[in-house]
N, C-alpha and C positions, 0 to 999 in steps of 0.2 A: 657681538657674536651673533651670527644668524642662529635661529632655533635648531637645535640638534637634540634629538631625544635618545634616552637609554631606558630599556625596560628590564626591571629585575623580576624574575619569576621562577617557580619551581618547574622542573621538566615535567612534572605530572600535571601541570596546568598549561600544557603547550597549546592546547586548543584555544584557550582564551587569549594567550599571548599572541598567537598568530592572528587571531581576529583583530586584536588591537594594532598590531603591525601593519596588517593590510589597510585598515581603516585610515591610519595615520599617513602611510605612504600614498594612498589615493587622494589625500589632500595636497600632495606635493610637499610634505614635510619631511625633513631629514631625520632618519632614525636608524640606529645600528641594529641589524637583524643577526642575532647570534642564536636563533631558534634551533639551528642545525648544530651548531657548536656545543650548545649546552647538553645536548643528548650524549655527546661523547665524553663528557666530564664524569668520572667515576669517583666513588667514595674512596677516601684516602689520597686522592690526587690534590696537589698544592693549588691554592687559589691562583689562577692564571694571571700573569702580569697583563695580558691582553685586556682583561676586564677592568683593570685599574686605569689603563690608558684610555679606554673608551668612556670610562666614568668621568675621567679628567677633562675630556674634550667635549662633553655634553653641556647643554644649557638647561635641560629639564630631565628629571628622572621619575619614571613611572614605576611604583612599587605595586605589583599585583599581590594583594593580600588574600590568603586562603589558608585553609587548615594545613595544606602542604607547605606553603612558604614559611609559615611560623613554626613548623615542626622542627625541633633541634637537629634532627638527623636528616630528614628529607629536604628540609629548606636551608641546609647549612650554607650554601653559597649565597642565598638571599640575605642570610644573616651577616655573612662576611661583607657583602656589598653595602649593606646598610651601616655596618660598623665603620667601614672605610669612609662612607659619606659623611658620617657624624664626626669625623676627625676635627680637630680644633679649628673652628670657624668655617669649615668647608661648606657646610649647608647654607650658609648665609650668601654664597655665590651662586647657588643653584636653586631652581624651583622644584620642589618635590611634590608629586601628584599621586597620592594613594588611590588605588582602584581596588574596591573590596568585591571579591568574586564569591563570597560565602555569606549568605544572609544572617547566619548565626554569629558572625564576628562583628563586634563592636570595637572599632579602632581606639576609642578612649580607654578600653580595659586591657590594652596590650602591654606586655612587660618588655624590658630591655632586651634587644636594642630598638624594638618596634615602637617604644614609647616616644620616639622622636617624631612620629607622625600623629600622635593622638589628638593634637590640637589643630592639625592641618585640615583644610577643606578636602573632603574625599568624594570620590565617584564610586557609583555602584554598577557592576556589570552583571546582568543575568542572561538567561538563555532566550529571552524575548527579543524579537528583532529591533524593536525601538530602542533597546538598551544601548547597543553599540553606537547608534545614531547620536543619542544624547551625550554619550561619553566623547565622541568625536566632535560634536558642536562645542562642548566645554573646553576641550583641548585647543580648538581653533580660537575661541574667545580669549584663552589665557595668553596667546601669543598675538593677539590682535589681527587674526587671519580670517578671511571671509570663507565660510563653509559652503562648499558646493557639493551636492549629493553625487556619488560616483554612479551615474547611470550606466550601467555595464551592458556589454553586447549580449544578446540573447536571440536564439534562433526565431522566437516569436516576435522579436523587436528589431528587425533588420535595419531599421532607420534610426538606430540609437544614437549615432553621431549627430544627426539633425536634431533629435530630441534634446540631447545634452547642450548643444550650441544654443538652442532657443532658451533653455533654462538659465544657461551661464549669462546670456546677454540680459535676461529679465532680471537676474539676481542683483546685477550691479546698478539697477536703476530704481530701487524702491527701498524704503526703510523697514519693510516688513520681511526682508530677505530671510532672516534667521528662522522665523516661525514656518514660512513657506518652504524653505529648504529642508527643514526638519521633517515636514510632511512628506516631501518628495523622497527624502532619505529613508523614512520608514516604509514608503511604498516599494522602494527599490529592494530592501531587505525582505519584505514580505513576498515580493514577485520572485525574487531569487530563490526563496524557500518554498515556492509554489503555494503560498497561502493566497489563493486567487480571490476569495471573498473579501479579505481584509485589503488586499492590494486594490481591488475595485473601489472599495469604500474610500480608501486614502487618495487615489487618483481623482475621484469625484470630489472629495473635500478640497483637494488642491486647486482644481478648476473654479469651483464655486468661491474659494477664498480669494483667488486671483481677481475674479470678477468684481468682488465686493471691495477689495482693498486696492487694486491697481486698475483704475479705469482706462489707462492708456494702453494696457497690455491685452492682446486678443490671443488666448491660448489656441494653438493649432495642433502640434504634436502631442501635447497631453490628451487632447480629445481622441486622437487616433489610438493612443495607448489605452484610453478608456473603452474604446471600441473593441481593442484586441482582448481586454479582460473580459468584456461582456461576451464576446464570442467563445472564449475558453470556458465560461460558465454556462453556455447554452442559452444565453439571453439574446437571441437573434434579432428580435424586433427592436430591442434597445441598441443593439450594435448597429443596425442599419440607421437608426436615428442619429447616432453619433457620427457615423461616416457621412450621412447627409449634411449635418451640421458643419463638419470639417470641409466638405465639398463647397460650401457657400463661400469659405475663406479662399480655398485653392481648388478650383473645380477641376484642374487637369493634373493634380498631384497623383503620381503613380501609386503611392502608398494607400491612398484613399481608395482609388479605383480598384486596386488589387485586393484591398480589404473588403470592399463591397462585394467583388466577385467571390471571395472565399465564403462569405456569409450567404450569399444566394445559392452557391453550390450546396452548402450544408443543408439549406432548407429545400433543396431539389428544384429550385428555379433555374434550371440548367441553361435555358436559352438566354436569360438576362445575364447569368454568369459568364457564358460564352462571349457575349457582346463586351463585357468588362475586359476580359483577357484579350480580346481582338483589339480593343482600343489601345491597350498598353503596347501591343506588338507593333502598332503604327508610330510609336515613339522610339527614340534611340535610348540606348542604355543596356549594356550586356547583362548585368545582374537582374534588371527588371524583366528584360525580354526572355531570359532563360526561365525564370520562375513562371512568368505569364504563359510561356509556350507549354511548359509542363502541365500547368493548371488547365490550359485550353485542351490539351490531349486527354487528360483525365475527364474532363467534362464531356468531350465528344464520345468517349467510351461509355460514359453514363447515360448518354443520349442514344446509344447503340448506333453511332455513326461510324462508318469506316475510316480508318486512318491512312494516310498517305505513306508510302515507303520512307520518306524523309522523316515524317513524324515518328514512325516505329523506331528508326534508327536513333533518333534523338532520344526517345523514351529510354532506350537500353544503354546509351553511352553516357547519359547525365549522371554526374557524381552527386549523390543525395546526402553526403556526409554532413553538410551544413544546414540541411532542411530540418524543420521541426518534425518531431515523431509522427504527428498525424498525417504530414505531407509525405513523409517516407512511406508510411503504410499505404497511402494511395498510390504512390508510384510503384511500389512492389506489386500491389494488386493489379494495377494496370498492366504491368509486364505479365503477370499470370493470366490475364484475360487474353493477351495476345498469344501466348504460348498455348492456351486452351483452343483458340481458334485454329492454330496451326496443328493441333493434335500432338504437340510435343510434351507428352505427358510425363516422361521421366525427368525432363528439364523442369517442368511445373512443379512436380512433387519436391524436387530438390530446392526449388526456390521457396516454396510454402514452409518447408521445414526449417530453412535458414531464417525466414521472417519470425516463425514461432520461437526459435531458439534466442532471438534477439528481443522477444517480448514486444513485438510490434505488429502482432496479428489482430485481426478483427473478424467479424462474421464472414466477411467475403473471402478472407484468406482460407478459413476453414471449409467453406463451401467449394472453393476451388480445389483444395486438396481432396475433399470427398469425391468430387466429380471426376477427378483424374483417376483416383483409385477405382472407383466404380466402373469407369469406362475400360479399365484394363482388367476387368474381371475379379477385382480383389474386394468384393462387397463386404466381406466380414471385417476386413481391416478398415474399410471406409466407415462402416458403422461404428467400429470402436473409436475412431477419431471423433466422430460426431458426439458419442456419449461422453467422452473425455472433455470436449470442449463445453458441453452442456453443463457439466459439473463445475468447470471453471468459470462459467458465466456468473456464479454467485459472487465471485470476487473480481471479475474482469468486466468493467462496464462497457467494453468495446464489443462484447460478444452478446448477440440477441438470442436468447434461449428459445424463444417461441418459433423463430425462423429455422433454426436448426431442428427443432423437434418436428417441424413440418417435413423436412428432408428425410428424417429418420422414419417417420410414419410412411412416406412415399417408398423408402427402401424396403420396409417391412412388407408393404402391400405388393410391390413388384417382385421382391425377392423370393 
């Protein structure tokens, strides 16, 4: 029988159950997902035959142990499922995997029918990112399957398919794969949860471990991922070093060139950034050229260069939904700058307020809104917007209070 899992859990522990379900499915392991069905099971309802059928066809049973699942009322279906499993000799034909989701519970102290699992090896699931990784690795080991971390798509990692392919190929060629894949799995969980500092530490640890343990493997995309983390943390010098390191391996790689351009733009080295984006535009590739063209337009505006009509048209028709938030903000601000030059103040104010409502605004967005209101003779409203943004700056790192204060002083002096 091919491995097929069933998970028993209380509906009140649905978040843990879905995390386990997603982790197992991401490994290509078959598991019956009845997380939606269980929500519709009401107290007083008979134990569904469907659950018995699914238990019968599974090879492994995961029991999620918590205060909810062992409660006589709340966890009544968990109790029924375990009683069904412990029927005469049935448990001998199935592997039972207890997963404890409550640190105060000791499986060895559980009463009937949960005493069935008191002597079994159990796993612990906590809210920490590495916990689900360790659980998934253990499940893979139980069925003799190689664990591959689910490197998922992210707006800041547009090259994730190449990243995962490189990792997948490396994982099949060394005896340290479990330890290395766990490091990468923990990186993925932390990056997904926006724990950038921990993610940066883990991807750096992964690269160093690979260099120490696998002499034949030269990391490439992991170095780019490290550079992305450094960029997000504002470690621009380190990010440039990482991109330069990657460029030695693949000097014409578009992700390397585009990443360097992004860092150069953020450090106001606009001419060098422009050259990076222009270099990408000389190569084929729709996705690369679209992003590069947008970045080139934004850079030209930062350099106070005039845009061509075709560039302006491209700026306004580009769909930004797949862009990371910081690039979305730059695109919206670039559109705002064009509208300001055209003196389309009503449209500019509508754009700025839309950006603010999406929580994508920064200092430039506020200044554009202020200038538009000011130029339309609505100075009091303009000052009110500045003061509100200055108060927000205490909790919004994208807003520079000192810059806005300068505009407010200018308004007071001229008003």
